[in-house]
TIMARTI-499973 format. One line per 5 residues: number of its first residue (from 1); for each residue y negated, z, x negated of C-alpha. Coordinates in nm, 4 decimals. Layout:
NUM	Y Z X  ... .
***
This chain:
1	-1.1040 0.0250 -1.0100  -0.8628 0.3105 -0.9588  -0.6440 0.5263 -0.7436  -0.7367 0.4610 -0.3837  -0.5271 0.6620 -0.0987 .
6	-0.5567 0.6545 0.2532  -0.4168 0.9229 0.4618  -0.3291 0.8759 0.8396  -0.4733 1.1159 1.1009  -0.1788 1.3112 1.1855 .
11	-0.1035 1.3585 0.7964  0.2321 1.2046 0.8207  0.1697 0.8865 0.6159  -0.0429 0.8031 0.3098  -0.0564 0.5263 0.0892 .
16	-0.1914 0.5228 -0.2747  -0.2741 0.1826 -0.3874  -0.3706 0.1427 -0.7691  -0.6172 -0.1276 -0.7801  -0.5893 -0.1912 -1.1452 .
21	-0.2453 -0.2552 -1.1132  -0.2343 -0.5235 -0.8413  -0.2708 -0.8439 -0.9604  -0.2802 -1.0354 -0.5818  -0.0001 -1.1282 -0.5537 .
26	0.0105 -1.0902 -0.1630  0.3854 -0.9839 -0.1345  0.2941 -0.6363 0.0587  0.0821 -0.8188 0.2445  0.3309 -1.0559 0.3841 .
31	0.6083 -0.8313 0.4465  0.4226 -0.5366 0.5726  0.5503 -0.5595 0.9557  0.2865 -0.3417 1.1252  0.0311 -0.5560 0.9026 .
36	-0.1492 -0.2401 0.7326  -0.2402 -0.3476 0.4262  -0.5089 -0.6971 0.3676  -0.6216 -0.8744 0.0640  -0.9900 -0.8307 -0.0324 .
41	-1.2030 -1.0453 -0.2280  -1.2421 -0.8998 -0.6240  -1.4744 -1.1056 -0.8004  -1.4487 -0.8641 -1.0975  -1.0922 -0.9655 -1.1266 .
46	-0.9444 -1.2679 -1.2606  -0.6934 -1.2505 -0.9714  -0.9808 -1.2999 -0.7367  -0.8463 -1.0351 -0.4673  -0.6750 -0.7168 -0.4826 .
51	-0.4746 -0.5167 -0.1603  -0.6815 -0.2692 0.0453  -0.5140 -0.0374 0.3140  -0.7005 -0.2055 0.6396  -0.5085 0.0539 0.9101 .
56	-0.3441 0.3316 0.8123  -0.2995 0.4451 1.1452  -0.0398 0.1287 1.1862  0.1669 0.2437 0.8940  0.5156 0.3792 0.9881 .
61	0.5843 0.4859 0.6494  0.8763 0.1983 0.6012  0.7953 0.1643 0.2461  0.8705 -0.2042 0.2158  0.5478 -0.2579 0.0406 .
66	0.6328 0.0045 -0.2567  0.9973 -0.0973 -0.2811  0.8951 -0.4683 -0.2907  0.5437 -0.4693 -0.5414  0.6297 -0.6270 -0.8474 .
71	0.3468 -0.4244 -1.0188  0.4396 -0.0896 -0.9270  0.0771 -0.0615 -0.7277  0.1400 0.0910 -0.4080  0.3270 0.4252 -0.3409 .
76	0.3963 0.5427 0.0160  0.4295 0.9154 0.1053  0.6046 1.0537 0.3791  0.5136 1.4263 0.4924  0.8169 1.6286 0.4259 .
81	0.9679 1.4257 0.1951  0.7717 1.5458 -0.1136  0.8046 1.1793 -0.2879  0.7240 0.8531 -0.2340  0.9636 0.6395 0.0377 .
86	1.1500 0.3616 -0.1457  1.2150 0.1176 0.1578  1.3269 0.4588 0.4018  1.2644 0.4297 0.7638  1.0397 0.6625 0.8919 .
***
């Protein structure tokens, strides 16, 4: 597992998930207002699951997942901002 990037079709939002950093706590999944993220089974990890971007098109770039991840496993990039969003509204 490594860095997995997902970019919206319009190029406005990009989510980068560092799978090796994710401990499967589900905080990001529970807090995502658009249900962009899901947990998937990962039997090769002791945690048993890892976060995955299921629907990048639903992402609104709010950055809640990035801001609340205790392991810094998620980065949110909003086109034109040049750096990860830190809980900013799109």
